[in-house]
mmCIF file of the N, C-alpha and C atoms, coordinates in Angstrom:
data_MODEL
# 
_entry.id   MODEL 
# 
loop_
_atom_site.group_PDB 
_atom_site.id 
_atom_site.type_symbol 
_atom_site.label_atom_id 
_atom_site.label_alt_id 
_atom_site.label_comp_id 
_atom_site.label_asym_id 
_atom_site.label_entity_id 
_atom_site.label_seq_id 
_atom_site.pdbx_PDB_ins_code 
_atom_site.Cartn_x 
_atom_site.Cartn_y 
_atom_site.Cartn_z 
_atom_site.occupancy 
_atom_site.B_iso_or_equiv 
_atom_site.pdbx_formal_charge 
_atom_site.auth_seq_id 
_atom_site.auth_comp_id 
_atom_site.auth_asym_id 
_atom_site.auth_atom_id 
_atom_site.pdbx_PDB_model_num 
ATOM 1   N N  . UNK A 1 1  ? 9.403  -36.341 -12.275 1.00 0.00 ? 1  UNK A N  1 
ATOM 2   C CA . UNK A 1 1  ? 10.826 -36.449 -12.089 1.00 0.00 ? 1  UNK A CA 1 
ATOM 3   C C  . UNK A 1 1  ? 11.531 -35.433 -12.991 1.00 0.00 ? 1  UNK A C  1 
ATOM 4   N N  . UNK A 1 2  ? 12.621 -34.843 -12.508 1.00 0.00 ? 2  UNK A N  1 
ATOM 5   C CA . UNK A 1 2  ? 13.327 -33.782 -13.224 1.00 0.00 ? 2  UNK A CA 1 
ATOM 6   C C  . UNK A 1 2  ? 14.093 -34.333 -14.432 1.00 0.00 ? 2  UNK A C  1 
ATOM 7   N N  . UNK A 1 3  ? 14.077 -33.586 -15.499 1.00 0.00 ? 3  UNK A N  1 
ATOM 8   C CA . UNK A 1 3  ? 14.846 -33.942 -16.688 1.00 0.00 ? 3  UNK A CA 1 
ATOM 9   C C  . UNK A 1 3  ? 16.266 -33.415 -16.529 1.00 0.00 ? 3  UNK A C  1 
ATOM 10  N N  . UNK A 1 4  ? 17.257 -34.312 -16.638 1.00 0.00 ? 4  UNK A N  1 
ATOM 11  C CA . UNK A 1 4  ? 18.661 -33.915 -16.513 1.00 0.00 ? 4  UNK A CA 1 
ATOM 12  C C  . UNK A 1 4  ? 19.274 -33.547 -17.863 1.00 0.00 ? 4  UNK A C  1 
ATOM 13  N N  . UNK A 1 5  ? 18.892 -34.272 -18.914 1.00 0.00 ? 5  UNK A N  1 
ATOM 14  C CA . UNK A 1 5  ? 19.432 -34.018 -20.248 1.00 0.00 ? 5  UNK A CA 1 
ATOM 15  C C  . UNK A 1 5  ? 18.301 -34.046 -21.255 1.00 0.00 ? 5  UNK A C  1 
ATOM 16  N N  . UNK A 1 6  ? 18.248 -33.015 -22.066 1.00 0.00 ? 6  UNK A N  1 
ATOM 17  C CA . UNK A 1 6  ? 17.252 -32.951 -23.129 1.00 0.00 ? 6  UNK A CA 1 
ATOM 18  C C  . UNK A 1 6  ? 17.974 -32.654 -24.440 1.00 0.00 ? 6  UNK A C  1 
ATOM 19  N N  . UNK A 1 7  ? 17.798 -33.527 -25.397 1.00 0.00 ? 7  UNK A N  1 
ATOM 20  C CA . UNK A 1 7  ? 18.399 -33.363 -26.722 1.00 0.00 ? 7  UNK A CA 1 
ATOM 21  C C  . UNK A 1 7  ? 17.261 -33.188 -27.712 1.00 0.00 ? 7  UNK A C  1 
ATOM 22  N N  . UNK A 1 8  ? 17.282 -32.071 -28.448 1.00 0.00 ? 8  UNK A N  1 
ATOM 23  C CA . UNK A 1 8  ? 16.208 -31.780 -29.398 1.00 0.00 ? 8  UNK A CA 1 
ATOM 24  C C  . UNK A 1 8  ? 16.790 -31.560 -30.788 1.00 0.00 ? 8  UNK A C  1 
ATOM 25  N N  . UNK A 1 9  ? 16.298 -32.322 -31.745 1.00 0.00 ? 9  UNK A N  1 
ATOM 26  C CA . UNK A 1 9  ? 16.631 -32.135 -33.156 1.00 0.00 ? 9  UNK A CA 1 
ATOM 27  C C  . UNK A 1 9  ? 18.138 -32.111 -33.417 1.00 0.00 ? 9  UNK A C  1 
ATOM 28  N N  . UNK A 1 10 ? 18.870 -33.016 -32.800 1.00 0.00 ? 10 UNK A N  1 
ATOM 29  C CA . UNK A 1 10 ? 20.318 -33.045 -32.966 1.00 0.00 ? 10 UNK A CA 1 
ATOM 30  C C  . UNK A 1 10 ? 20.687 -33.556 -34.357 1.00 0.00 ? 10 UNK A C  1 
ATOM 31  N N  . UNK A 1 11 ? 21.429 -32.729 -35.077 1.00 0.00 ? 11 UNK A N  1 
ATOM 32  C CA . UNK A 1 11 ? 21.963 -33.099 -36.378 1.00 0.00 ? 11 UNK A CA 1 
ATOM 33  C C  . UNK A 1 11 ? 23.443 -32.738 -36.389 1.00 0.00 ? 11 UNK A C  1 
ATOM 34  N N  . UNK A 1 12 ? 24.284 -33.710 -36.722 1.00 0.00 ? 12 UNK A N  1 
ATOM 35  C CA . UNK A 1 12 ? 25.728 -33.489 -36.807 1.00 0.00 ? 12 UNK A CA 1 
ATOM 36  C C  . UNK A 1 12 ? 26.194 -33.934 -38.184 1.00 0.00 ? 12 UNK A C  1 
ATOM 37  N N  . UNK A 1 13 ? 26.921 -33.035 -38.846 1.00 0.00 ? 13 UNK A N  1 
ATOM 38  C CA . UNK A 1 13 ? 27.386 -33.317 -40.197 1.00 0.00 ? 13 UNK A CA 1 
ATOM 39  C C  . UNK A 1 13 ? 28.899 -33.119 -40.291 1.00 0.00 ? 13 UNK A C  1 
ATOM 40  N N  . UNK A 1 14 ? 29.486 -33.802 -41.270 1.00 0.00 ? 14 UNK A N  1 
ATOM 41  C CA . UNK A 1 14 ? 30.897 -33.644 -41.579 1.00 0.00 ? 14 UNK A CA 1 
ATOM 42  C C  . UNK A 1 14 ? 30.996 -33.145 -43.014 1.00 0.00 ? 14 UNK A C  1 
ATOM 43  N N  . UNK A 1 15 ? 31.599 -31.958 -43.173 1.00 0.00 ? 15 UNK A N  1 
ATOM 44  C CA . UNK A 1 15 ? 31.691 -31.303 -44.474 1.00 0.00 ? 15 UNK A CA 1 
ATOM 45  C C  . UNK A 1 15 ? 33.055 -31.610 -45.089 1.00 0.00 ? 15 UNK A C  1 
ATOM 46  N N  . UNK A 1 16 ? 33.046 -32.431 -46.119 1.00 0.00 ? 16 UNK A N  1 
ATOM 47  C CA . UNK A 1 16 ? 34.266 -32.829 -46.813 1.00 0.00 ? 16 UNK A CA 1 
ATOM 48  C C  . UNK A 1 16 ? 34.372 -32.054 -48.121 1.00 0.00 ? 16 UNK A C  1 
ATOM 49  N N  . UNK A 1 17 ? 35.439 -32.252 -48.847 1.00 0.00 ? 17 UNK A N  1 
ATOM 50  C CA . UNK A 1 17 ? 35.678 -31.477 -50.068 1.00 0.00 ? 17 UNK A CA 1 
ATOM 51  C C  . UNK A 1 17 ? 34.530 -31.610 -51.065 1.00 0.00 ? 17 UNK A C  1 
ATOM 52  N N  . UNK A 1 18 ? 34.100 -32.833 -51.343 1.00 0.00 ? 18 UNK A N  1 
ATOM 53  C CA . UNK A 1 18 ? 33.090 -33.048 -52.386 1.00 0.00 ? 18 UNK A CA 1 
ATOM 54  C C  . UNK A 1 18 ? 31.737 -33.485 -51.868 1.00 0.00 ? 18 UNK A C  1 
ATOM 55  N N  . UNK A 1 19 ? 31.587 -33.591 -50.536 1.00 0.00 ? 19 UNK A N  1 
ATOM 56  C CA . UNK A 1 19 ? 30.312 -34.085 -50.023 1.00 0.00 ? 19 UNK A CA 1 
ATOM 57  C C  . UNK A 1 19 ? 30.125 -33.698 -48.559 1.00 0.00 ? 19 UNK A C  1 
ATOM 58  N N  . UNK A 1 20 ? 28.900 -33.779 -48.125 1.00 0.00 ? 20 UNK A N  1 
ATOM 59  C CA . UNK A 1 20 ? 28.552 -33.600 -46.722 1.00 0.00 ? 20 UNK A CA 1 
ATOM 60  C C  . UNK A 1 20 ? 27.947 -34.906 -46.237 1.00 0.00 ? 20 UNK A C  1 
ATOM 61  N N  . UNK A 1 21 ? 28.481 -35.414 -45.131 1.00 0.00 ? 21 UNK A N  1 
ATOM 62  C CA . UNK A 1 21 ? 27.990 -36.661 -44.557 1.00 0.00 ? 21 UNK A CA 1 
ATOM 63  C C  . UNK A 1 21 ? 27.227 -36.329 -43.283 1.00 0.00 ? 21 UNK A C  1 
ATOM 64  N N  . UNK A 1 22 ? 25.985 -36.764 -43.204 1.00 0.00 ? 22 UNK A N  1 
ATOM 65  C CA . UNK A 1 22 ? 25.178 -36.570 -42.004 1.00 0.00 ? 22 UNK A CA 1 
ATOM 66  C C  . UNK A 1 22 ? 25.322 -37.808 -41.138 1.00 0.00 ? 22 UNK A C  1 
ATOM 67  N N  . UNK A 1 23 ? 26.001 -37.642 -40.004 1.00 0.00 ? 23 UNK A N  1 
ATOM 68  C CA . UNK A 1 23 ? 26.254 -38.774 -39.104 1.00 0.00 ? 23 UNK A CA 1 
ATOM 69  C C  . UNK A 1 23 ? 25.115 -38.961 -38.112 1.00 0.00 ? 23 UNK A C  1 
ATOM 70  N N  . UNK A 1 24 ? 24.492 -37.862 -37.701 1.00 0.00 ? 24 UNK A N  1 
ATOM 71  C CA . UNK A 1 24 ? 23.343 -37.896 -36.789 1.00 0.00 ? 24 UNK A CA 1 
ATOM 72  C C  . UNK A 1 24 ? 22.277 -37.016 -37.421 1.00 0.00 ? 24 UNK A C  1 
ATOM 73  N N  . UNK A 1 25 ? 21.084 -37.544 -37.593 1.00 0.00 ? 25 UNK A N  1 
ATOM 74  C CA . UNK A 1 25 ? 20.048 -36.820 -38.340 1.00 0.00 ? 25 UNK A CA 1 
ATOM 75  C C  . UNK A 1 25 ? 18.785 -36.615 -37.517 1.00 0.00 ? 25 UNK A C  1 
ATOM 76  N N  . UNK A 1 26 ? 18.706 -35.442 -36.885 1.00 0.00 ? 26 UNK A N  1 
ATOM 77  C CA . UNK A 1 26 ? 17.463 -34.981 -36.251 1.00 0.00 ? 26 UNK A CA 1 
ATOM 78  C C  . UNK A 1 26 ? 16.943 -35.934 -35.169 1.00 0.00 ? 26 UNK A C  1 
ATOM 79  N N  . UNK A 1 27 ? 17.792 -36.261 -34.181 1.00 0.00 ? 27 UNK A N  1 
ATOM 80  C CA . UNK A 1 27 ? 17.328 -37.122 -33.097 1.00 0.00 ? 27 UNK A CA 1 
ATOM 81  C C  . UNK A 1 27 ? 16.981 -36.293 -31.868 1.00 0.00 ? 27 UNK A C  1 
ATOM 82  N N  . UNK A 1 28 ? 16.042 -36.782 -31.098 1.00 0.00 ? 28 UNK A N  1 
ATOM 83  C CA . UNK A 1 28 ? 15.607 -36.128 -29.867 1.00 0.00 ? 28 UNK A CA 1 
ATOM 84  C C  . UNK A 1 28 ? 15.368 -37.183 -28.800 1.00 0.00 ? 28 UNK A C  1 
ATOM 85  N N  . UNK A 1 29 ? 15.759 -36.862 -27.564 1.00 0.00 ? 29 UNK A N  1 
ATOM 86  C CA . UNK A 1 29 ? 15.472 -37.742 -26.434 1.00 0.00 ? 29 UNK A CA 1 
ATOM 87  C C  . UNK A 1 29 ? 15.682 -36.976 -25.137 1.00 0.00 ? 29 UNK A C  1 
ATOM 88  N N  . UNK A 1 30 ? 15.149 -37.523 -24.040 1.00 0.00 ? 30 UNK A N  1 
ATOM 89  C CA . UNK A 1 30 ? 15.297 -36.960 -22.699 1.00 0.00 ? 30 UNK A CA 1 
ATOM 90  C C  . UNK A 1 30 ? 15.844 -38.027 -21.771 1.00 0.00 ? 30 UNK A C  1 
ATOM 91  N N  . UNK A 1 31 ? 16.602 -37.590 -20.781 1.00 0.00 ? 31 UNK A N  1 
ATOM 92  C CA . UNK A 1 31 ? 17.054 -38.481 -19.718 1.00 0.00 ? 31 UNK A CA 1 
ATOM 93  C C  . UNK A 1 31 ? 16.662 -37.822 -18.401 1.00 0.00 ? 31 UNK A C  1 
ATOM 94  N N  . UNK A 1 32 ? 15.868 -38.532 -17.610 1.00 0.00 ? 32 UNK A N  1 
ATOM 95  C CA . UNK A 1 32 ? 15.417 -38.005 -16.329 1.00 0.00 ? 32 UNK A CA 1 
ATOM 96  C C  . UNK A 1 32 ? 16.302 -38.497 -15.192 1.00 0.00 ? 32 UNK A C  1 
ATOM 97  N N  . UNK A 1 33 ? 16.212 -37.830 -14.075 1.00 0.00 ? 33 UNK A N  1 
ATOM 98  C CA . UNK A 1 33 ? 16.978 -38.212 -12.899 1.00 0.00 ? 33 UNK A CA 1 
ATOM 99  C C  . UNK A 1 33 ? 16.684 -39.672 -12.546 1.00 0.00 ? 33 UNK A C  1 
ATOM 100 N N  . UNK A 1 34 ? 17.739 -40.426 -12.219 1.00 0.00 ? 34 UNK A N  1 
ATOM 101 C CA . UNK A 1 34 ? 17.678 -41.850 -11.870 1.00 0.00 ? 34 UNK A CA 1 
ATOM 102 C C  . UNK A 1 34 ? 17.225 -42.741 -13.027 1.00 0.00 ? 34 UNK A C  1 
ATOM 103 N N  . UNK A 1 35 ? 17.308 -42.244 -14.245 1.00 0.00 ? 35 UNK A N  1 
ATOM 104 C CA . UNK A 1 35 ? 16.938 -43.024 -15.427 1.00 0.00 ? 35 UNK A CA 1 
ATOM 105 C C  . UNK A 1 35 ? 18.205 -43.401 -16.187 1.00 0.00 ? 35 UNK A C  1 
ATOM 106 N N  . UNK A 1 36 ? 18.193 -44.545 -16.828 1.00 0.00 ? 36 UNK A N  1 
ATOM 107 C CA . UNK A 1 36 ? 19.316 -45.003 -17.642 1.00 0.00 ? 36 UNK A CA 1 
ATOM 108 C C  . UNK A 1 36 ? 18.845 -45.082 -19.085 1.00 0.00 ? 36 UNK A C  1 
ATOM 109 N N  . UNK A 1 37 ? 19.647 -44.525 -19.985 1.00 0.00 ? 37 UNK A N  1 
ATOM 110 C CA . UNK A 1 37 ? 19.338 -44.561 -21.408 1.00 0.00 ? 37 UNK A CA 1 
ATOM 111 C C  . UNK A 1 37 ? 20.435 -45.335 -22.124 1.00 0.00 ? 37 UNK A C  1 
ATOM 112 N N  . UNK A 1 38 ? 20.062 -46.278 -22.949 1.00 0.00 ? 38 UNK A N  1 
ATOM 113 C CA . UNK A 1 38 ? 21.013 -47.023 -23.770 1.00 0.00 ? 38 UNK A CA 1 
ATOM 114 C C  . UNK A 1 38 ? 20.801 -46.622 -25.225 1.00 0.00 ? 38 UNK A C  1 
ATOM 115 N N  . UNK A 1 39 ? 21.890 -46.282 -25.879 1.00 0.00 ? 39 UNK A N  1 
ATOM 116 C CA . UNK A 1 39 ? 21.845 -45.985 -27.310 1.00 0.00 ? 39 UNK A CA 1 
ATOM 117 C C  . UNK A 1 39 ? 22.487 -47.164 -28.019 1.00 0.00 ? 39 UNK A C  1 
ATOM 118 N N  . UNK A 1 40 ? 21.708 -47.856 -28.827 1.00 0.00 ? 40 UNK A N  1 
ATOM 119 C CA . UNK A 1 40 ? 22.194 -49.054 -29.505 1.00 0.00 ? 40 UNK A CA 1 
ATOM 120 C C  . UNK A 1 40 ? 22.033 -48.890 -31.014 1.00 0.00 ? 40 UNK A C  1 
ATOM 121 N N  . UNK A 1 41 ? 22.864 -49.613 -31.755 1.00 0.00 ? 41 UNK A N  1 
ATOM 122 C CA . UNK A 1 41 ? 22.759 -49.583 -33.203 1.00 0.00 ? 41 UNK A CA 1 
ATOM 123 C C  . UNK A 1 41 ? 23.955 -50.265 -33.824 1.00 0.00 ? 41 UNK A C  1 
ATOM 124 N N  . UNK A 1 42 ? 23.878 -50.437 -35.108 1.00 0.00 ? 42 UNK A N  1 
ATOM 125 C CA . UNK A 1 42 ? 24.954 -51.078 -35.849 1.00 0.00 ? 42 UNK A CA 1 
ATOM 126 C C  . UNK A 1 42 ? 26.197 -50.193 -35.854 1.00 0.00 ? 42 UNK A C  1 
ATOM 127 N N  . UNK A 1 43 ? 27.319 -50.787 -36.188 1.00 0.00 ? 43 UNK A N  1 
ATOM 128 C CA . UNK A 1 43 ? 28.559 -50.047 -36.354 1.00 0.00 ? 43 UNK A CA 1 
ATOM 129 C C  . UNK A 1 43 ? 28.354 -48.967 -37.412 1.00 0.00 ? 43 UNK A C  1 
ATOM 130 N N  . UNK A 1 44 ? 28.756 -47.750 -37.088 1.00 0.00 ? 44 UNK A N  1 
ATOM 131 C CA . UNK A 1 44 ? 28.605 -46.646 -38.037 1.00 0.00 ? 44 UNK A CA 1 
ATOM 132 C C  . UNK A 1 44 ? 27.258 -45.966 -38.012 1.00 0.00 ? 44 UNK A C  1 
ATOM 133 N N  . UNK A 1 45 ? 26.419 -46.283 -37.023 1.00 0.00 ? 45 UNK A N  1 
ATOM 134 C CA . UNK A 1 45 ? 25.070 -45.709 -37.004 1.00 0.00 ? 45 UNK A CA 1 
ATOM 135 C C  . UNK A 1 45 ? 24.990 -44.351 -36.303 1.00 0.00 ? 45 UNK A C  1 
ATOM 136 N N  . UNK A 1 46 ? 26.101 -43.886 -35.691 1.00 0.00 ? 46 UNK A N  1 
ATOM 137 C CA . UNK A 1 46 ? 26.103 -42.548 -35.104 1.00 0.00 ? 46 UNK A CA 1 
ATOM 138 C C  . UNK A 1 46 ? 26.091 -42.494 -33.591 1.00 0.00 ? 46 UNK A C  1 
ATOM 139 N N  . UNK A 1 47 ? 26.274 -43.606 -32.927 1.00 0.00 ? 47 UNK A N  1 
ATOM 140 C CA . UNK A 1 47 ? 26.242 -43.625 -31.452 1.00 0.00 ? 47 UNK A CA 1 
ATOM 141 C C  . UNK A 1 47 ? 27.348 -42.761 -30.858 1.00 0.00 ? 47 UNK A C  1 
ATOM 142 N N  . UNK A 1 48 ? 28.568 -42.946 -31.313 1.00 0.00 ? 48 UNK A N  1 
ATOM 143 C CA . UNK A 1 48 ? 29.701 -42.181 -30.776 1.00 0.00 ? 48 UNK A CA 1 
ATOM 144 C C  . UNK A 1 48 ? 29.591 -40.704 -31.137 1.00 0.00 ? 48 UNK A C  1 
ATOM 145 N N  . UNK A 1 49 ? 29.177 -40.410 -32.356 1.00 0.00 ? 49 UNK A N  1 
ATOM 146 C CA . UNK A 1 49 ? 29.035 -39.013 -32.775 1.00 0.00 ? 49 UNK A CA 1 
ATOM 147 C C  . UNK A 1 49 ? 27.940 -38.330 -31.961 1.00 0.00 ? 49 UNK A C  1 
ATOM 148 N N  . UNK A 1 50 ? 26.889 -39.056 -31.624 1.00 0.00 ? 50 UNK A N  1 
ATOM 149 C CA . UNK A 1 50 ? 25.843 -38.504 -30.759 1.00 0.00 ? 50 UNK A CA 1 
ATOM 150 C C  . UNK A 1 50 ? 26.430 -38.121 -29.409 1.00 0.00 ? 50 UNK A C  1 
ATOM 151 N N  . UNK A 1 51 ? 27.189 -39.021 -28.813 1.00 0.00 ? 51 UNK A N  1 
ATOM 152 C CA . UNK A 1 51 ? 27.794 -38.753 -27.504 1.00 0.00 ? 51 UNK A CA 1 
ATOM 153 C C  . UNK A 1 51 ? 28.782 -37.594 -27.568 1.00 0.00 ? 51 UNK A C  1 
ATOM 154 N N  . UNK A 1 52 ? 29.616 -37.573 -28.589 1.00 0.00 ? 52 UNK A N  1 
ATOM 155 C CA . UNK A 1 52 ? 30.577 -36.476 -28.744 1.00 0.00 ? 52 UNK A CA 1 
ATOM 156 C C  . UNK A 1 52 ? 29.871 -35.141 -28.977 1.00 0.00 ? 52 UNK A C  1 
ATOM 157 N N  . UNK A 1 53 ? 28.769 -35.166 -29.703 1.00 0.00 ? 53 UNK A N  1 
ATOM 158 C CA . UNK A 1 53 ? 27.995 -33.939 -29.938 1.00 0.00 ? 53 UNK A CA 1 
ATOM 159 C C  . UNK A 1 53 ? 27.426 -33.399 -28.633 1.00 0.00 ? 53 UNK A C  1 
ATOM 160 N N  . UNK A 1 54 ? 26.885 -34.282 -27.804 1.00 0.00 ? 54 UNK A N  1 
ATOM 161 C CA . UNK A 1 54 ? 26.308 -33.865 -26.522 1.00 0.00 ? 54 UNK A CA 1 
ATOM 162 C C  . UNK A 1 54 ? 27.373 -33.210 -25.652 1.00 0.00 ? 54 UNK A C  1 
ATOM 163 N N  . UNK A 1 55 ? 28.608 -33.722 -25.715 1.00 0.00 ? 55 UNK A N  1 
ATOM 164 C CA . UNK A 1 55 ? 29.702 -33.174 -24.910 1.00 0.00 ? 55 UNK A CA 1 
ATOM 165 C C  . UNK A 1 55 ? 30.432 -32.028 -25.611 1.00 0.00 ? 55 UNK A C  1 
ATOM 166 N N  . UNK A 1 56 ? 29.934 -31.633 -26.785 1.00 0.00 ? 56 UNK A N  1 
ATOM 167 C CA . UNK A 1 56 ? 30.513 -30.557 -27.594 1.00 0.00 ? 56 UNK A CA 1 
ATOM 168 C C  . UNK A 1 56 ? 31.979 -30.841 -27.945 1.00 0.00 ? 56 UNK A C  1 
ATOM 169 N N  . UNK A 1 57 ? 32.270 -32.074 -28.320 1.00 0.00 ? 57 UNK A N  1 
ATOM 170 C CA . UNK A 1 57 ? 33.628 -32.488 -28.656 1.00 0.00 ? 57 UNK A CA 1 
ATOM 171 C C  . UNK A 1 57 ? 33.804 -32.810 -30.142 1.00 0.00 ? 57 UNK A C  1 
ATOM 172 N N  . UNK A 1 58 ? 32.886 -32.350 -30.982 1.00 0.00 ? 58 UNK A N  1 
ATOM 173 C CA . UNK A 1 58 ? 33.003 -32.570 -32.418 1.00 0.00 ? 58 UNK A CA 1 
ATOM 174 C C  . UNK A 1 58 ? 34.073 -31.627 -32.968 1.00 0.00 ? 58 UNK A C  1 
ATOM 175 N N  . UNK A 1 59 ? 35.028 -32.207 -33.669 1.00 0.00 ? 59 UNK A N  1 
ATOM 176 C CA . UNK A 1 59 ? 36.103 -31.413 -34.259 1.00 0.00 ? 59 UNK A CA 1 
ATOM 177 C C  . UNK A 1 59 ? 35.853 -31.215 -35.744 1.00 0.00 ? 59 UNK A C  1 
ATOM 178 N N  . UNK A 1 60 ? 36.436 -30.169 -36.321 1.00 0.00 ? 60 UNK A N  1 
ATOM 179 C CA . UNK A 1 60 ? 36.310 -29.913 -37.750 1.00 0.00 ? 60 UNK A CA 1 
ATOM 180 C C  . UNK A 1 60 ? 36.885 -31.085 -38.514 1.00 0.00 ? 60 UNK A C  1 
ATOM 181 N N  . UNK A 1 61 ? 36.261 -31.466 -39.590 1.00 0.00 ? 61 UNK A N  1 
ATOM 182 C CA . UNK A 1 61 ? 35.276 -30.755 -40.389 1.00 0.00 ? 61 UNK A CA 1 
ATOM 183 C C  . UNK A 1 61 ? 33.831 -30.967 -39.937 1.00 0.00 ? 61 UNK A C  1 
ATOM 184 N N  . UNK A 1 62 ? 33.635 -31.455 -38.721 1.00 0.00 ? 62 UNK A N  1 
ATOM 185 C CA . UNK A 1 62 ? 32.290 -31.702 -38.231 1.00 0.00 ? 62 UNK A CA 1 
ATOM 186 C C  . UNK A 1 62 ? 31.636 -30.452 -37.678 1.00 0.00 ? 62 UNK A C  1 
ATOM 187 N N  . UNK A 1 63 ? 30.313 -30.389 -37.800 1.00 0.00 ? 63 UNK A N  1 
ATOM 188 C CA . UNK A 1 63 ? 29.529 -29.285 -37.234 1.00 0.00 ? 63 UNK A CA 1 
ATOM 189 C C  . UNK A 1 63 ? 28.229 -29.834 -36.660 1.00 0.00 ? 63 UNK A C  1 
ATOM 190 N N  . UNK A 1 64 ? 27.770 -29.171 -35.616 1.00 0.00 ? 64 UNK A N  1 
ATOM 191 C CA . UNK A 1 64 ? 26.454 -29.458 -35.050 1.00 0.00 ? 64 UNK A CA 1 
ATOM 192 C C  . UNK A 1 64 ? 25.519 -28.378 -35.573 1.00 0.00 ? 64 UNK A C  1 
ATOM 193 N N  . UNK A 1 65 ? 24.399 -28.784 -36.119 1.00 0.00 ? 65 UNK A N  1 
ATOM 194 C CA . UNK A 1 65 ? 23.432 -27.826 -36.652 1.00 0.00 ? 65 UNK A CA 1 
ATOM 195 C C  . UNK A 1 65 ? 23.054 -26.814 -35.572 1.00 0.00 ? 65 UNK A C  1 
ATOM 196 N N  . UNK A 1 66 ? 23.096 -25.520 -35.885 1.00 0.00 ? 66 UNK A N  1 
ATOM 197 C CA . UNK A 1 66 ? 22.779 -24.504 -34.878 1.00 0.00 ? 66 UNK A CA 1 
ATOM 198 C C  . UNK A 1 66 ? 21.344 -24.571 -34.339 1.00 0.00 ? 66 UNK A C  1 
ATOM 199 N N  . UNK A 1 67 ? 20.446 -25.255 -35.036 1.00 0.00 ? 67 UNK A N  1 
ATOM 200 C CA . UNK A 1 67 ? 19.078 -25.399 -34.540 1.00 0.00 ? 67 UNK A CA 1 
ATOM 201 C C  . UNK A 1 67 ? 18.926 -26.573 -33.588 1.00 0.00 ? 67 UNK A C  1 
ATOM 202 N N  . UNK A 1 68 ? 19.996 -27.343 -33.420 1.00 0.00 ? 68 UNK A N  1 
ATOM 203 C CA . UNK A 1 68 ? 19.971 -28.438 -32.449 1.00 0.00 ? 68 UNK A CA 1 
ATOM 204 C C  . UNK A 1 68 ? 20.035 -27.843 -31.048 1.00 0.00 ? 68 UNK A C  1 
ATOM 205 N N  . UNK A 1 69 ? 19.364 -28.485 -30.105 1.00 0.00 ? 69 UNK A N  1 
ATOM 206 C CA . UNK A 1 69 ? 19.389 -28.022 -28.717 1.00 0.00 ? 69 UNK A CA 1 
ATOM 207 C C  . UNK A 1 69 ? 19.850 -29.158 -27.808 1.00 0.00 ? 69 UNK A C  1 
ATOM 208 N N  . UNK A 1 70 ? 20.819 -28.847 -26.949 1.00 0.00 ? 70 UNK A N  1 
ATOM 209 C CA . UNK A 1 70 ? 21.302 -29.782 -25.948 1.00 0.00 ? 70 UNK A CA 1 
ATOM 210 C C  . UNK A 1 70 ? 21.235 -29.048 -24.619 1.00 0.00 ? 70 UNK A C  1 
ATOM 211 N N  . UNK A 1 71 ? 20.328 -29.493 -23.753 1.00 0.00 ? 71 UNK A N  1 
ATOM 212 C CA . UNK A 1 71 ? 20.082 -28.797 -22.482 1.00 0.00 ? 71 UNK A CA 1 
ATOM 213 C C  . UNK A 1 71 ? 20.431 -29.757 -21.346 1.00 0.00 ? 71 UNK A C  1 
ATOM 214 N N  . UNK A 1 72 ? 21.414 -29.369 -20.556 1.00 0.00 ? 72 UNK A N  1 
ATOM 215 C CA . UNK A 1 72 ? 21.856 -30.176 -19.414 1.00 0.00 ? 72 UNK A CA 1 
ATOM 216 C C  . UNK A 1 72 ? 21.550 -29.422 -18.132 1.00 0.00 ? 72 UNK A C  1 
ATOM 217 N N  . UNK A 1 73 ? 20.807 -30.049 -17.233 1.00 0.00 ? 73 UNK A N  1 
ATOM 218 C CA . UNK A 1 73 ? 20.492 -29.469 -15.933 1.00 0.00 ? 73 UNK A CA 1 
ATOM 219 C C  . UNK A 1 73 ? 21.312 -30.179 -14.879 1.00 0.00 ? 73 UNK A C  1 
ATOM 220 N N  . UNK A 1 74 ? 22.312 -29.523 -14.332 1.00 0.00 ? 74 UNK A N  1 
ATOM 221 C CA . UNK A 1 74 ? 23.180 -30.120 -13.330 1.00 0.00 ? 74 UNK A CA 1 
ATOM 222 C C  . UNK A 1 74 ? 22.497 -30.077 -11.978 1.00 0.00 ? 74 UNK A C  1 
ATOM 223 N N  . UNK A 1 75 ? 21.988 -31.230 -11.548 1.00 0.00 ? 75 UNK A N  1 
ATOM 224 C CA . UNK A 1 75 ? 21.338 -31.324 -10.235 1.00 0.00 ? 75 UNK A CA 1 
ATOM 225 C C  . UNK A 1 75 ? 22.127 -32.275 -9.368  1.00 0.00 ? 75 UNK A C  1 
ATOM 226 N N  . UNK A 1 76 ? 22.493 -31.839 -8.207  1.00 0.00 ? 76 UNK A N  1 
ATOM 227 C CA . UNK A 1 76 ? 23.280 -32.682 -7.299  1.00 0.00 ? 76 UNK A CA 1 
ATOM 228 C C  . UNK A 1 76 ? 22.395 -33.609 -6.514  1.00 0.00 ? 76 UNK A C  1 
# 
């Protein structure tokens, strides 16, 4: 089955004046066609930041590590 979304080594950080906070630390997963993926975790565990990172909607002071890979294959 074809892979629609591949996330490799995703790391998202927020650079503040005196510290850097890592909200997502080196996660990887795949989503195949007709597959459902649920991301679960406690409040503050990085679920929303993961989703925003995949959609490239992280705003400053946040950054996505340049070595992270997000590959989306648009198949109709």
